[in-house]
NUMIGU-909930 format. One line per 2 residues: number of its first residue (from 1); their letters; for each residue z, x, y of C-alpha. Coordinates in Angstrom, 1 decimal. Example, Ala and Ser with C-alpha at 12.3 -4.5 7.8 and 13.67 -1.06 7.14 Angstrom:
// residues 2
1	as	7.8 12.3 -4.5  7.1 13.7 -1.1
//
This chain:
// residues 320
1	ms	40.2 -27.4 3.8  37.1 -29.7 3.9
3	vg	33.5 -28.2 3.3  31.4 -28.4 6.0
5	pp	27.7 -30.4 5.7  25.7 -27.1 6.0
7	vv	27.9 -25.8 3.4  27.3 -28.5 1.1
9	aw	23.2 -28.6 1.9  23.3 -25.0 1.2
11	yd	24.8 -25.4 -2.2  22.3 -28.5 -3.4
13	rv	19.2 -26.4 -2.5  20.8 -24.0 -4.9
15	ig	21.4 -26.0 -7.4  18.3 -28.1 -6.6
17	sm	16.4 -24.7 -7.1  18.3 -23.9 -10.5
19	da	17.5 -26.6 -12.0  14.0 -26.7 -11.2
21	iw	13.6 -23.4 -12.7  15.1 -24.1 -15.5
23	rv	13.5 -27.1 -16.5  10.3 -24.9 -15.3
25	vg	11.5 -22.7 -18.6  12.0 -25.6 -20.6
27	eg	9.0 -26.5 -20.6  7.3 -23.5 -20.8
29	lv	9.4 -22.7 -24.1  8.1 -26.4 -25.5
31	rl	4.5 -25.4 -24.3  4.9 -22.0 -26.4
33	as	6.2 -24.0 -29.1  2.6 -25.8 -29.5
35	ak	0.3 -23.2 -29.5  -2.1 -23.3 -32.1
37	lg	-1.4 -20.1 -34.1  -5.0 -19.9 -35.3
39	yv	-6.2 -18.9 -31.9  -2.8 -16.1 -31.4
41	ag	-3.9 -14.6 -34.5  -7.2 -13.9 -33.3
43	al	-6.2 -12.6 -30.1  -4.2 -10.5 -32.4
45	al	-7.1 -9.2 -34.7  -9.1 -8.8 -31.2
47	yi	-6.4 -6.5 -29.9  -6.0 -4.3 -33.3
49	vs	-10.1 -4.3 -33.4  -10.5 -2.7 -29.7
51	lf	-8.0 0.2 -30.7  -10.5 0.8 -33.9
53	is	-13.7 0.8 -31.1  -11.6 2.8 -28.8
55	gf	-10.4 6.1 -31.3  -14.3 6.0 -32.6
57	rw	-15.2 5.8 -29.2  -13.2 8.9 -28.2
59	rg	-13.7 10.7 -32.0  -17.7 10.6 -30.5
61	fi	-16.8 12.5 -27.1  -14.7 14.8 -29.3
63	ra	-17.6 15.6 -31.8  -20.0 16.1 -29.5
65	lg	-18.2 19.0 -27.5  -17.8 20.5 -31.3
67	gh	-14.1 18.8 -32.3  -13.3 16.7 -35.2
69	vg	-10.9 14.4 -36.2  -10.9 11.0 -38.0
71	vl	-11.3 8.0 -36.9  -7.8 6.6 -38.1
73	ra	-6.1 9.5 -36.6  -7.4 8.5 -33.2
75	tl	-6.9 5.3 -33.4  -3.2 6.1 -33.7
77	at	-3.3 9.1 -31.6  -4.6 5.9 -28.9
79	lg	-1.7 3.7 -29.9  1.1 6.4 -29.5
81	gi	-0.4 7.2 -26.0  -0.1 3.5 -24.9
83	av	3.2 3.0 -26.3  4.1 6.0 -24.1
85	gn	2.5 5.3 -21.0  4.3 1.7 -21.0
87	lv	7.5 3.0 -22.4  7.8 6.5 -19.9
89	ps	6.0 6.1 -16.8  7.6 8.4 -15.3
91	sr	5.7 11.0 -17.5  2.4 10.6 -15.3
93	lg	-0.2 11.8 -17.5  2.0 11.8 -20.5
95	ge	0.6 8.7 -22.4  -2.9 10.7 -22.2
97	av	-1.3 14.0 -23.0  0.5 12.4 -26.4
99	ri	-2.9 10.5 -27.2  -4.3 14.1 -27.3
101	tl	-1.4 16.0 -28.8  -1.2 13.7 -32.0
103	ar	-4.9 14.0 -32.6  -5.1 18.0 -32.3
105	da	-2.1 17.8 -35.0  -4.1 16.1 -37.9
107	gh	-8.1 17.7 -36.6  -10.0 20.9 -35.9
109	vs	-10.2 20.3 -32.2  -8.5 22.5 -29.2
111	wr	-7.2 21.6 -26.4  -9.6 21.9 -23.9
113	qa	-12.2 19.8 -26.3  -9.2 16.8 -26.9
115	tv	-9.0 17.2 -23.0  -12.0 17.0 -21.6
117	aa	-13.1 14.4 -24.2  -10.2 12.2 -23.0
119	gw	-11.9 12.1 -19.3  -15.0 11.8 -20.3
121	dr	-13.7 8.5 -22.5  -12.3 6.9 -19.8
123	ls	-15.2 8.0 -17.7  -17.5 5.9 -20.1
125	ei	-15.4 2.5 -19.3  -16.7 2.8 -15.1
127	pp	-19.6 0.9 -16.2  -18.3 -2.3 -17.9
129	il	-15.4 -2.4 -15.1  -17.4 -2.8 -12.7
131	vl	-19.5 -5.5 -14.6  -16.3 -7.2 -14.6
133	il	-15.4 -7.4 -11.1  -19.3 -8.4 -10.3
135	ms	-18.4 -11.7 -13.0  -14.4 -12.0 -11.5
137	gv	-16.2 -12.3 -7.5  -18.1 -15.2 -8.8
139	av	-15.1 -17.1 -10.0  -13.4 -16.0 -7.0
141	th	-16.1 -17.5 -4.3  -15.8 -21.0 -6.4
143	li	-11.8 -20.6 -5.2  -13.0 -20.1 -1.6
145	pa	-13.0 -23.7 -0.2  -9.6 -24.5 -1.3
147	wp	-8.1 -21.5 -0.1  -7.4 -20.6 3.7
149	rs	-10.0 -17.9 4.4  -7.5 -16.0 5.9
151	av	-5.7 -15.8 2.8  -8.4 -14.4 1.2
153	va	-9.6 -11.8 3.3  -6.0 -10.7 3.3
155	lm	-6.4 -10.2 -0.5  -10.1 -8.6 -0.1
157	ia	-7.8 -5.9 2.0  -4.9 -5.9 -0.4
159	is	-7.5 -5.1 -3.1  -9.6 -2.2 -1.3
161	vl	-6.0 -0.9 -0.2  -4.9 -1.0 -3.7
163	lv	-7.7 0.8 -4.9  -8.4 3.4 -2.4
165	gg	-4.6 4.5 -2.3  -4.0 4.7 -5.7
167	ga	-7.7 6.7 -5.8  -6.3 9.1 -2.8
169	aa	-3.0 9.3 -4.3  -3.8 10.3 -7.6
171	rr	-6.3 13.4 -5.7  -3.1 14.1 -3.8
173	wl	-0.8 14.5 -6.8  -3.4 16.5 -8.8
175	gp	-3.9 19.0 -6.0  -5.8 22.3 -7.7
177	rw	-5.8 20.4 -11.1  -8.7 17.9 -9.9
179	sr	-10.8 20.6 -9.2  -10.1 22.0 -12.6
181	wr	-10.5 18.8 -14.5  -14.2 18.3 -12.5
183	ea	-15.1 21.6 -13.6  -13.9 21.1 -16.8
185	la	-16.6 18.4 -17.0  -19.4 20.0 -15.5
187	ad	-19.1 22.9 -17.8  -18.8 20.6 -21.2
189	rv	-21.3 18.1 -20.8  -22.0 15.5 -23.4
191	gg	-25.3 14.3 -24.1  -27.0 11.0 -22.5
193	sv	-27.4 9.3 -25.9  -23.3 10.3 -26.4
195	ma	-22.7 9.0 -23.2  -24.5 5.6 -24.0
197	ag	-22.9 5.1 -26.8  -19.4 5.4 -25.2
199	va	-20.6 3.0 -22.6  -21.7 0.6 -25.3
201	ls	-18.4 0.9 -27.1  -16.6 0.5 -23.8
203	sa	-18.0 -2.1 -23.2  -17.4 -4.2 -26.9
205	vw	-13.6 -2.9 -25.9  -13.2 -4.7 -22.4
207	lq	-15.8 -8.0 -24.3  -12.7 -8.4 -26.5
209	dv	-10.1 -7.8 -23.5  -12.1 -11.2 -22.2
211	ar	-12.2 -13.0 -25.8  -8.3 -12.0 -26.5
213	la	-8.0 -13.8 -23.1  -9.7 -16.6 -24.3
215	ca	-8.1 -16.9 -27.4  -4.6 -17.1 -25.4
217	tr	-5.5 -19.7 -23.3  -7.7 -22.0 -26.2
219	af	-4.2 -21.3 -28.1  -2.4 -24.4 -25.0
221	gl	-5.9 -26.1 -25.3  -7.2 -24.3 -21.7
223	sl	-10.9 -23.5 -21.5  -11.8 -21.2 -18.8
225	sl	-15.6 -20.1 -18.2  -16.4 -16.9 -18.7
227	tq	-15.7 -15.7 -14.6  -12.5 -17.0 -15.2
229	la	-11.3 -15.0 -18.1  -13.3 -12.2 -16.5
231	al	-11.3 -12.3 -13.3  -8.1 -12.6 -15.4
233	sv	-9.1 -9.2 -17.2  -9.6 -7.6 -13.7
235	ia	-6.1 -9.0 -12.7  -4.4 -7.9 -15.7
237	ml	-6.2 -4.2 -15.1  -4.8 -4.0 -11.3
239	gg	-1.7 -5.1 -12.1  -1.5 -2.0 -14.6
241	lv	-2.1 0.1 -12.1  1.0 -0.5 -9.7
243	ps	3.7 1.9 -10.7  6.3 0.1 -13.5
245	ag	6.7 0.1 -17.2  3.9 -0.8 -18.7
247	gv	2.9 -3.1 -16.1  5.9 -5.2 -16.2
249	gp	5.7 -7.7 -13.0  2.6 -7.3 -11.4
251	ve	0.7 -8.2 -14.7  2.4 -11.2 -15.5
253	gg	2.4 -12.5 -11.7  -0.9 -11.8 -11.8
255	ll	-2.0 -13.4 -14.5  0.4 -16.7 -13.7
257	ag	-1.3 -16.9 -10.3  -4.4 -16.4 -11.7
259	li	-4.5 -19.3 -14.6  -2.6 -21.6 -12.0
261	sf	-5.8 -21.0 -9.7  -8.1 -21.3 -12.4
263	ga	-6.7 -25.3 -12.8  -3.2 -24.6 -15.0
265	dl	0.1 -26.0 -15.2  3.3 -23.4 -14.6
267	pt	4.4 -24.3 -17.9  0.8 -23.5 -20.0
269	aa	0.2 -20.4 -17.3  3.9 -18.9 -18.7
271	av	3.1 -19.7 -22.2  -0.4 -18.2 -22.1
273	ta	0.8 -15.2 -20.1  3.9 -14.8 -22.7
275	ve	1.2 -14.6 -25.6  -0.6 -12.3 -23.8
277	ra	1.7 -10.2 -22.6  3.1 -10.1 -26.2
279	is	0.4 -9.0 -28.1  -1.0 -6.3 -24.8
281	lg	2.3 -4.9 -24.2  5.2 -6.0 -26.6
283	fs	2.7 -5.1 -30.5  1.2 -2.2 -28.5
285	ta	4.4 -0.4 -27.5  6.3 -1.7 -30.6
287	sg	3.4 -0.4 -33.3  2.7 2.9 -31.2
289	aa	6.3 4.0 -30.8  6.4 4.1 -34.4
291	vv	3.3 6.1 -34.7  4.8 8.8 -32.4
293	gi	8.2 8.7 -34.0  6.4 8.6 -37.8
295	vg	4.0 11.3 -36.4  5.3 13.1 -33.8
297	gr	9.1 13.0 -34.1  12.0 13.3 -31.6
299	sl	10.5 16.3 -30.1  7.2 14.9 -28.8
301	ws	8.9 11.9 -26.7  11.4 14.6 -25.0
303	aa	8.6 16.4 -24.8  6.5 13.5 -22.7
305	rs	9.6 12.6 -20.9  10.0 15.7 -19.5
307	gk	6.4 16.0 -18.6  5.8 19.4 -20.5
309	ia	2.9 18.0 -22.4  0.8 16.2 -19.6
311	er	1.7 19.9 -17.8  -0.1 21.7 -20.9
313	tv	-2.9 19.4 -21.1  -3.8 19.3 -17.7
315	as	-3.5 23.5 -17.5  -6.0 23.6 -20.8
317	ts	-9.0 22.6 -18.6  -9.1 25.6 -17.3
319	hs	-9.2 27.8 -20.3  -11.5 28.1 -23.4
//
């Protein structure tokens, strides 16, 4: 039986597409092998430093509420929380709860102190994130002439829906627990100097995020402006909000699209994304999982998967 021309044409298109995909993959691997290792090492070092800054920041809020935990322990707890958040996305608050649990096991801090301190810790990140969003807006405006106006409008609407819808969904899911969190933050306030220090440290963490992306891009000879790097940081952050294990898929797709929009070819964009995600996802998950396994053991992983730690953490905000 002879094969008709439509079938032959379809077969040729499939083979052509597969050939193009493998060609891009091959070029990306070649580009990845050409990375300047000094910049890659710099990106990894910056990430590790940011973990210690985050641990120091959280420790400051815990001390302001009357608790005590060491900087190293707070840092390791933060790393463990990141790993659980990446590996067990269904645990909802599991990552944050594991961070609190690991800190409590080695410090003189109550559930309430650690939990409310975690809330203030996250609130301190809002000002630098807003600055990054404004900076990324500058980078996007330079791309508007090259984009169809309708595409720009659609993108802005999509981002707005994601932010508003995500916040509304979080409040609906938390329900009465949202009120308990709000009451806890109102009852256990921190001083202005403590909050200012927290915002300064959060700014340093997000500055590291931009610097790490600068190292990852420079490793492949790509030079981006500060606003473009800020835009990539915001893109990765938004991708991480999409429900998935460690943001896998949305983050990589967003970084690829952003890098290509800023002038990188596909192989280079893929190589930069691979380095960035190897650090922010691969290193953090592997090392954090080791921390949880060594310090917390199998019982902590089981509790994180079942959501029991998260429930206890949220409930603790309503008790002294």
